[in-house]
N, C-alpha and C positions, 0 to 999 in steps of 0.2 A: 603718525602716518602709518597706514597699513603697509605690510611688506609686499612689494610688487616684484615681479620678475624683471630682470634687467632689460629685457626687450620692451616691456610696457613702460618702465620707468624712463628709458631713453626716448621712447615715443612721446610720452607726456611732456618731457623736457623740450623736445623739438617743437611741440605745439606752442609752448610758452615763448620760445625763441621767435617763432613766426609772428606771434601776436605782438611782441615787443618791436620787432623789425617793421611791422606795419605802421606802428606809431612813429618810429624813427624816420621812416621814409618821408613823412610829411614835414619834417623839420627844416632841413637844408642840406647843402652839398656834403658837409663833413659828416653829419648824422647819417645821410644816405650811404656814404662810402663805408662807414663803420657798420651800418646795418647789413650791407652786402657781405662783409667779412664774417660778421656774427651769424648771419643766416647760413652761410656755407658751412662753417664749422659746427654750429649748433645742431643742424639737421643731419650732418654727416655722422654724428655719434651713433644715432639710432640706426641709420642705414648700414653702417659697418657692423653693428651688433647683429642685425638681421642677416646680413651676408655671412657672418661667422656661423650662424646656426645651420647654414647649408654648406659649410666647409667640407671639402673632399678628404681632408686629413686633419690630424691634430695640428700639424704645422700651419695649414691653411686657416684653421680656426684661430690659432694663436696670433697669426699675422693680422687677421681682421680685427680681433679684439684689441691688439696693440695699436692699430690705426684709430680705432674708436677712442682709446685712451688719449692718444695724441690730440685728437679733435676736441675732446672734452677739456684738455689743458688749454688749447688755443681759445676755446669758447670762454673759459675762465678769464683769460687774459683780456679778451675784448670787453667782457662785462666790467672788469676792473678799470679798463681804460675809459669806458663810458662814465663811470662814477668819478674818476680822477680828473677828467676833463670837463666836469660839470654839465654833461649833456643829459644825464639822468641822475636823479637824487638816489642816494644809497638805499633809503628805506623802500623805494619802489622796486628794486631788483635784488635786495639782499637774499631773498629766498632762492632766486635763480643762481646767484653767486655761490651760495652754500650747496645747492644741488649739483652744480658743476663740479665742485670740489669732492662731493660724495661720489659722484659718478667716476671721477678719476680714481678714487680709493677702491671702489668696487671693481672697476675694470683692471686695476693693478693686481688685486687679489685673484681675479679670474686668470689673468696671464700667469701669475706665479703658480697657481694650482695646475694649470694646463702644462706648464713647463716641468712640473714635478711629477706629472703623470697621473694626477688625480681626476682627470677627465674634464668634461664640460659642465657649466652651470646653466 
């Protein structure tokens, strides 16, 4: 996988989340409810990364990236729940599950760098 800026990577992840949720919406009430939760958290990652880019201060930047990290963690949870509850087969979304984990790691690294004064990524 080529190296992408976090903004583009989070955007591409959100696109994948939207596509999965469109499929889940057609299934039934439980799938629709979980799709709503997944859609909110999965698209919020990129939105908060974008907002961080326009942060008025280092504290504002760090706060938005921290929110993005929390949303990525929540998204990871919903993906795991979809698999564990047999609503989606693991091979169908394992790449998304791995990507959500990687986003958490990257965002954690950005937060730590920002808190140490190394600036923005």
